[in-house]
Structure formats: structure tokens, C-alpha cells
Backbone as a chain_set.jsonl record, in Angstrom:
{"seq": "MASKQDQARVAGGQDYEVRYEAKKTGRSASAVKKAVKKVGSSRKRVEQRLGR", "coords": {"N": [[-125.854, 44.334, -38.394], [-128.617, 42.277, -39.036], [-128.633, 38.737, -39.144], [-129.61, 36.296, -41.627], [-130.849, 34.198, -40.317], [-131.662, 35.417, -37.93], [-133.578, 37.175, -38.949], [-135.546, 35.443, -39.647], [-136.783, 34.82, -37.362], [-138.852, 35.617, -34.527], [-138.291, 37.506, -31.807], [-139.754, 37.052, -28.96], [-139.376, 38.294, -26.523], [-138.396, 40.743, -27.112], [-139.403, 43.925, -27.267], [-139.493, 45.736, -29.477], [-139.435, 44.029, -31.675], [-141.764, 42.587, -31.302], [-143.655, 44.661, -31.483], [-143.195, 45.461, -34.139], [-143.996, 43.16, -35.566], [-146.635, 43.028, -34.74], [-147.673, 45.386, -35.855], [-147.225, 44.851, -38.555], [-148.879, 42.639, -38.996], [-151.293, 43.564, -38.174], [-152.278, 42.922, -35.713], [-152.565, 42.652, -32.082], [-149.927, 43.367, -29.692], [-149.942, 41.547, -27.59], [-151.219, 39.392, -28.781], [-149.295, 38.647, -30.619], [-147.213, 37.839, -28.882], [-148.467, 35.658, -27.645], [-148.769, 33.995, -29.859], [-146.075, 33.465, -30.435], [-145.383, 32.029, -28.149], [-147.02, 29.82, -28.525], [-146.404, 28.66, -31.094], [-143.683, 28.873, -31.369], [-140.603, 30.619, -32.304], [-140.396, 31.013, -35.032], [-140.727, 33.173, -37.669], [-142.347, 32.814, -39.918], [-144.187, 30.845, -39.058], [-145.374, 32.181, -36.901], [-146.602, 34.339, -38.217], [-148.39, 32.908, -39.814], [-149.993, 31.811, -37.813], [-151.13, 34.116, -36.84], [-152.752, 34.719, -38.854], [-151.881, 35.911, -41.236]], "CA": [[-126.839, 43.859, -39.366], [-129.22, 41.003, -38.631], [-128.372, 37.614, -40.035], [-130.834, 35.705, -42.212], [-131.49, 33.388, -39.283], [-132.346, 36.348, -37.032], [-134.741, 37.728, -39.644], [-136.558, 34.394, -39.749], [-137.274, 34.576, -36.007], [-139.452, 36.712, -33.777], [-137.857, 37.439, -30.409], [-140.927, 37.426, -28.178], [-138.994, 39.142, -25.4], [-137.923, 42.033, -27.62], [-140.595, 44.733, -27.532], [-139.51, 46.312, -30.816], [-139.8, 42.975, -32.635], [-143.185, 42.292, -31.087], [-144.403, 45.8, -32.056], [-143.065, 45.386, -35.595], [-144.83, 42.054, -36.05], [-148.029, 43.418, -34.477], [-148.045, 46.38, -36.869], [-147.189, 44.177, -39.855], [-150.005, 41.717, -39.126], [-152.527, 44.219, -37.742], [-152.73, 42.288, -34.469], [-152.024, 43.275, -30.872], [-148.648, 42.835, -29.214], [-150.187, 40.347, -26.783], [-151.518, 38.301, -29.717], [-148.002, 38.214, -31.17], [-146.51, 37.09, -27.831], [-149.153, 34.371, -27.487], [-148.431, 33.183, -31.029], [-144.688, 33.015, -30.268], [-145.414, 30.967, -27.132], [-147.746, 28.657, -29.047], [-145.788, 28.015, -32.266], [-142.239, 29.082, -31.402], [-140.165, 31.929, -32.777], [-140.333, 31.081, -36.491], [-141.552, 34.287, -38.161], [-143.347, 32.264, -40.847], [-145.242, 30.188, -38.277], [-146.072, 33.2, -36.116], [-147.48, 35.065, -39.14], [-149.488, 32.004, -40.183], [-150.846, 31.716, -36.638], [-151.848, 35.389, -36.714], [-153.65, 34.826, -40.001], [-151.372, 36.82, -42.261]], "C": [[-127.343, 42.469, -38.946], [-128.898, 39.914, -39.652], [-129.699, 37.092, -40.59], [-131.592, 34.911, -41.163], [-132.25, 34.283, -38.309], [-133.617, 36.879, -37.669], [-135.868, 36.71, -39.74], [-137.202, 34.101, -38.397], [-137.906, 35.828, -35.422], [-139.015, 36.535, -32.332], [-139.007, 37.964, -29.554], [-140.625, 38.326, -26.999], [-138.508, 40.518, -25.821], [-139.127, 42.873, -28.036], [-140.644, 45.281, -28.954], [-139.875, 45.269, -31.866], [-141.273, 42.628, -32.528], [-144.037, 43.402, -31.709], [-144.372, 45.764, -33.578], [-144.007, 44.327, -36.164], [-146.314, 42.378, -35.854], [-148.506, 44.397, -35.539], [-148.166, 45.722, -38.248], [-148.429, 43.306, -40.069], [-151.338, 42.345, -38.733], [-153.105, 43.607, -36.478], [-152.109, 42.993, -33.279], [-150.695, 42.634, -30.489], [-148.87, 41.571, -28.391], [-150.53, 39.151, -27.662], [-150.223, 37.749, -30.319], [-147.26, 37.37, -30.136], [-147.14, 35.723, -27.613], [-148.804, 33.436, -28.641], [-147.015, 32.634, -30.908], [-144.635, 31.882, -29.247], [-145.993, 29.683, -27.695], [-146.958, 27.918, -30.14], [-144.271, 28.165, -32.337], [-141.888, 30.397, -32.081], [-140.036, 32.042, -34.289], [-141.287, 32.161, -36.988], [-142.669, 33.781, -39.069], [-144.51, 31.635, -40.079], [-146.053, 31.186, -37.466], [-147.055, 33.951, -37.019], [-148.641, 34.193, -39.594], [-150.49, 31.918, -39.042], [-151.708, 32.972, -36.492], [-152.761, 35.645, -37.917], [-153.202, 35.811, -41.06], [-151.076, 36.044, -43.522]], "O": [[-126.558, 41.607, -38.551], [-128.893, 40.151, -40.86], [-130.77, 37.415, -40.077], [-132.822, 34.94, -41.118], [-133.362, 33.947, -37.902], [-134.634, 37.02, -36.99], [-137.029, 37.087, -39.898], [-138.069, 33.232, -38.296], [-137.543, 36.951, -35.775], [-139.334, 35.527, -31.703], [-139.206, 39.173, -29.44], [-141.504, 39.043, -26.52], [-138.238, 41.368, -24.973], [-139.79, 42.574, -29.03], [-141.706, 45.294, -29.576], [-140.551, 45.587, -32.844], [-141.946, 42.403, -33.534], [-145.026, 43.12, -32.384], [-145.386, 46.004, -34.233], [-144.726, 44.58, -37.13], [-147.145, 42.044, -36.698], [-149.611, 44.26, -36.063], [-149.094, 46.007, -39.005], [-148.965, 43.238, -41.175], [-152.393, 41.741, -38.93], [-154.295, 43.757, -36.203], [-151.226, 43.836, -33.442], [-150.38, 41.517, -30.901], [-148.084, 40.627, -28.478], [-150.176, 38.019, -27.333], [-150.078, 36.541, -30.505], [-146.736, 36.306, -30.466], [-146.431, 34.736, -27.418], [-148.573, 32.244, -28.44], [-146.769, 31.474, -31.236], [-143.93, 30.893, -29.447], [-145.521, 28.59, -27.385], [-146.859, 26.692, -30.112], [-143.639, 27.647, -33.258], [-142.771, 31.196, -32.397], [-139.602, 33.082, -34.784], [-142.495, 32.086, -36.765], [-143.801, 34.261, -38.999], [-145.675, 31.863, -40.407], [-147.272, 31.058, -37.352], [-148.204, 34.174, -36.638], [-149.76, 34.683, -39.745], [-151.699, 31.947, -39.271], [-152.864, 32.9, -36.075], [-153.451, 36.663, -37.982], [-154.021, 36.466, -41.704], [-150.635, 36.623, -44.515]]}, "num_chains": 1, "name": "protein.A"}
């Protein structure tokens, strides 16, 4: 089971996490990876960056 800390992060190197976030935000996987590179792995920041 994922810890709360894990749930608050997006592992940019994990395809399933990238796909999940892409589907959730309606953006492409590459957009998610770029957002992770730009703002770090904080799920909240990545989603804000993707305009969710």
C-alpha cells in the first residue's frame, strides 16, 4: 500500500504513474513528464502546472 507521502508525489520515471496523471488531467504523458521536470514531483504542483 502506498504511503501518504508516495500519493503526494508523481514518479516521472514510472510509466503507470505518468499515464494515470495524464488521464486524470486530460494531458499527454509527455506534458506530465515535462511538468514533473519543471516543478518537481509534488502531485499538487504538477496538477497546477497542467491546469487542473
